[in-house]
C-alpha positions in Angstrom: 29.0 0.3 24.2 25.5 1.7 24.1 24.8 4.5 21.6 21.9 6.9 21.8 19.1 6.0 19.4 19.4 8.0 16.2 16.7 10.2 14.8 14.5 8.8 12.0 16.8 10.0 9.2 14.1 10.0 6.6 15.9 12.3 4.2 18.9 10.1 3.8 17.0 6.8 4.0 14.4 7.6 1.3 16.8 6.9 -1.6 17.9 3.7 0.1 14.2 2.8 0.3 13.8 3.4 -3.4 16.6 0.9 -4.0 14.7 -1.7 -2.0 11.5 -1.5 -4.1 13.5 -1.3 -7.3 15.4 -4.4 -6.5 12.2 -6.3 -5.9 10.7 -5.1 -9.2 13.9 -6.0 -11.1 13.9 -9.5 -9.6 10.3 -10.2 -10.7 11.0 -9.0 -14.3 11.5 -12.4 -15.8 8.3 -13.7 -14.1 5.9 -11.2 -15.7 3.2 -13.0 -17.7 4.7 -16.4 -16.8 1.7 -17.6 -14.8 3.6 -18.5 -11.6 2.5 -16.2 -8.8 4.5 -18.0 -6.1 7.8 -17.8 -8.0 7.2 -14.1 -8.8 6.5 -13.3 -5.2 9.5 -15.3 -3.9 11.9 -13.5 -6.3 10.6 -10.1 -5.1 10.8 -11.2 -1.4 14.4 -12.4 -1.7 15.6 -9.2 -3.5 13.7 -6.9 -1.1 15.2 -8.6 1.9 18.7 -8.6 0.6 18.5 -4.8 -0.1 16.9 -4.0 3.2 19.7 -5.8 5.1 22.2 -3.3 3.5 20.4 -0.3 5.0 21.8 1.3 8.1 18.7 0.8 10.2 17.5 -1.3 13.1 14.3 -2.3 11.3 11.4 -4.6 12.4 8.9 -5.8 9.8 5.5 -5.0 11.2 3.5 -5.6 8.0 5.1 -8.4 6.0 4.6 -11.7 4.3 2.7 -13.3 7.2 3.3 -14.7 10.7 6.7 -16.3 11.5 5.4 -19.8 11.0 3.7 -18.9 7.7 6.5 -17.1 6.0 10.2 -18.0 5.8 11.3 -14.4 5.0 10.1 -10.9 5.8 7.8 -12.3 8.4 6.2 -10.1 11.0 8.7 -9.4 13.7 11.8 -10.1 11.6 14.7 -7.8 12.2 16.2 -6.3 9.1 19.0 -3.8 8.4 22.6 -3.7 9.6 21.5 -3.1 13.2 23.1 0.3 13.4 21.1 3.5 12.8 17.5 4.5 13.6 14.9 2.1 15.0 12.2 1.8 12.4 8.9 0.0 11.6 8.7 -1.4 8.2 5.6 -2.3 6.2 6.0 -4.0 2.9 4.4 -5.9 0.1 7.3 -7.2 -2.0 4.9 -7.8 -4.9 1.5 -6.1 -4.6 -0.5 -8.0 -7.3 1.2 -11.3 -7.7 -1.7 -12.5 -9.9 -1.4 -9.3 -11.9 2.2 -10.0 -12.5 1.6 -13.7 -13.4 -1.1 -12.6 -15.9 0.8 -9.4 -17.1 -2.2 -7.2 -16.1 -1.8 -3.6 -15.1 -1.0 -2.0 -11.7 1.4 -4.5 -10.1 3.9 -2.8 -7.8 6.5 -3.5 -5.3 5.8 -1.5 -2.1 7.6 -0.5 1.1 7.1 2.0 3.8 9.2 3.0 6.8 8.5 5.0 9.9 9.9 5.5 13.4 9.5 2.4 15.7 6.0 2.0 17.1 4.2 4.4 14.8 2.6 2.0 12.2 -0.6 0.1 13.1 0.3 -3.6 13.6 -2.6 -4.7 11.5 -3.4 -8.4 11.9 -3.9 -10.5 8.7 -7.6 -10.0 8.5 -9.9 -8.0 6.2 -10.4 -4.3 6.6 -13.3 -2.3 5.4 -11.7 0.7 3.7 -12.8 4.1 2.4 -10.6 6.7 0.9 -10.9 10.1 -0.9 -8.3 12.4 -2.4 -6.9 15.7 -1.1 -8.9 19.0 -1.1 -12.1 17.8 0.8 -13.2 18.9 4.3 -12.3 16.6 7.1 -14.6 13.5 7.4 -16.5 14.5 4.2 -17.5 10.8 4.0 -17.4 8.0 6.6 -17.5 4.3 7.0 -20.8 4.7 8.9 -22.5 6.1 5.8 -24.1 3.9 3.2 -22.4 3.7 -0.2 -25.2 5.9 -1.6 -24.6 8.5 1.1 -20.9 8.5 0.4 -21.4 9.2 -3.3 -23.9 12.0 -2.6 -21.7 13.6 0.1 -18.6 13.6 -2.1 -20.5 14.9 -5.1 -22.0 17.7 -3.0 -18.6 18.6 -1.5 -17.0 18.7 -5.0 -19.9 20.7 -6.5 -20.6 18.0 -9.0 -23.4 15.5 -9.7 -23.2 11.9 -8.6 -22.8 10.9 -12.2 -19.5 12.8 -12.2 -18.0 10.6 -9.5 -15.9 7.5 -10.2 -15.5 4.9 -7.4 -12.8 2.2 -7.4 -13.9 -1.2 -6.0 -12.2 -4.6 -5.8 -14.2 -7.0 -7.9 -15.2 -9.7 -5.5 -18.5 -11.6 -4.8 -18.7 -10.0 -1.4 -19.0 -6.6 -3.0 -21.9 -7.3 -5.3 -24.4 -5.4 -3.2 -22.1 -2.4 -2.8 -21.5 -2.3 -6.5 -25.2 -2.4 -7.4 -25.9 0.3 -4.8 -23.1 2.6 -6.1 -24.3 2.1 -9.7 -27.8 3.0 -8.7 -26.6 6.5 -7.7 -25.4 7.1 -11.3 -21.7 7.0 -10.3 -19.2 5.1 -12.4 -17.2 2.2 -11.0 -13.7 1.1 -12.0 -13.5 -2.5 -10.9 -10.0 -3.9 -10.2 -9.2 -7.6 -10.0 -6.3 -7.3 -7.5 -4.0 -4.8 -5.9 -5.8 -2.6 -3.5 -2.8 -0.6 -2.4 -2.6 0.8 -5.9 -6.5 1.0 -5.8 -6.5 3.3 -2.8 -3.5 5.4 -4.1 -5.5 6.2 -7.2 -7.7 8.7 -5.2 -4.7 10.9 -4.4 -4.4 11.9 -8.1 -7.9 12.0 -9.5 -6.9 14.3 -12.4 -4.5 11.6 -13.5 -6.3 8.4 -12.6 -10.0 9.5 -12.9 -10.8 7.9 -9.5 -12.5 10.0 -6.8 -13.2 7.5 -4.1 -12.2 4.0 -3.0 -14.4 1.7 -1.0 -14.8 -2.0 0.0 -12.9 -4.6 2.0 -9.5 -5.9 1.4 -6.4 -7.0 3.4 -5.8 -5.0 6.6 -2.0 -5.0 6.1 -2.4 -3.5 2.6 -4.6 -0.9 4.3 -1.7 0.4 6.4 0.5 0.5 3.3 -2.2 2.5 1.5 -2.5 4.9 4.5 1.3 5.4 4.4 1.0 6.4 0.7 -1.9 8.8 1.3 -0.1 10.4 4.2 2.6 11.4 1.7 0.4 12.2 -1.3 -2.6 13.8 0.5 -6.1 12.4 0.9 -8.2 10.9 3.7 -8.7 7.2 4.5 -10.6 5.2 7.1 -10.3 1.5 8.0 -12.3 -0.8 10.2 -11.0 -4.3 10.9 -13.4 -7.1 10.0 -13.4 -10.5 11.8 -15.1 -13.6 10.4 -14.3 -16.0 13.3 -12.6 -16.5 16.6 -9.3 -17.3 15.0 -9.2 -13.9 13.4 -10.3 -12.2 16.6 -7.4 -14.0 18.2 -5.0 -12.5 15.7 -6.2 -9.1 16.7 -5.6 -9.8 20.4 -2.1 -11.0 19.5 -1.5 -7.8 17.6 -2.5 -5.8 20.8 -5.9 -4.7 19.4 -8.7 -4.6 21.9 -11.4 -2.4 20.4 -12.6 -4.6 17.5 -15.0 -2.1 16.1 -12.7 0.9 16.1 -12.5 3.0 12.9 -8.9 4.1 12.3 -8.3 7.3 10.4 -5.3 7.6 8.1 -3.2 9.2 10.8 -4.2 6.6 13.4 -2.8 3.9 11.2 0.3 5.9 10.5 1.0 8.1 13.5 4.3 9.8 12.6 6.4 10.8 9.6 6.6 8.0 7.0 8.6 7.4 3.8 7.1 5.3 1.0 8.5 3.8 -2.1 6.7 1.9 -4.9 8.2 0.6 -8.2 6.1 -0.4 -11.2 6.2 -4.0 -12.3 3.4 -3.9 -14.9 2.2 -0.7 -16.4 -0.2 1.2 -14.1 -1.9 4.5 -13.5 0.6 5.6 -10.9 3.9 4.4 -12.3 4.9 2.7 -15.5 5.9 -0.9 -15.5 9.3 -2.5 -16.2 10.7 -1.9 -19.6 13.2 -4.3 -21.1 15.6 -3.5 -23.8 18.2 -5.9 -25.2 20.9 -4.8 -22.7 18.9 -2.8 -20.2 16.0 -2.9 -17.8 14.3 0.3 -16.7 11.8 1.0 -13.9 9.9 3.9 -12.6 9.6 4.5 -8.8 7.5 6.9 -6.9 9.3 8.0 -3.7 7.6 10.1 -1.1 8.1 11.7 2.3 5.2 12.8 4.4 7.3 15.2 6.5 7.8 17.6 3.5 5.1 16.3 1.1 7.8 15.7 -1.5 7.2 13.3 -4.3 10.0 12.1 -6.5 9.6 10.0 -9.6 12.8 8.1 -10.3 13.7 6.3 -13.5 16.3 3.6 -13.0 18.2 2.0 -15.8 20.4 -1.0 -15.2 22.4 -3.2 -17.5 21.2 -6.8 -17.6 23.9 -8.9 -16.2 
């Protein structure tokens, strides 16, 4: 018997989504600071998949752990959920900052976003040049076509402050050395992060809390779509342009249905409809606190957001250790 497709029931699903990111965080608890990235990631993947399969959705993973031949679970195209309920696209990073977790460094998160089928950009596993600013600025106040210097000056002018008052977040990589030097020459401050550029981009949405005004630099394209999902809920602007280093990577774009290789995607072109987003802290961070272990309990903090209403929930979850 065919049933009519159900609406994207984001109101009811959001708490279910929180359970998914919580489960992944709880599963990686014992691997914080243990130096084993792969084991931490695998524990988070297993838990996230198990919880996702309990949700009443017809879900397809569009941003996941890799192509079908690269990842045993939560691969791109994998169907998750009970198979009844709304048809949804799922973007996830079961452990954003595997290295951060292994080294017990700040800002490791478990992240998942869900949206109606066909509304999330199917980003291939390539790099993306990213730029993001927080809420409250005019549309396109900065752009990817500007130099880093122009971006700092444009943002300072728009905010009525001096370039020295701007803080930019950049991923610390050799490929960013020139950008870092150029931004420093403007007088702006830079917060360098070693990993975790979903959290990096999210920082711009709450500058009063995080001290970050702008994010720039290249990182994984799949993480770009997750970050755009978060900013769609929190407010803020983001732009991304896919970067291709060779024919293999251009082939990945073709496979993902992308034809215009130089296109700049705005936030709402990466995430075209309503989205729900959940992130749970694994190690302490600027957005959510990390896992806290007590003798009998484990406690996490989750940020749970819906773009439709702009609602942001912070959920503390305590669970007895079995």
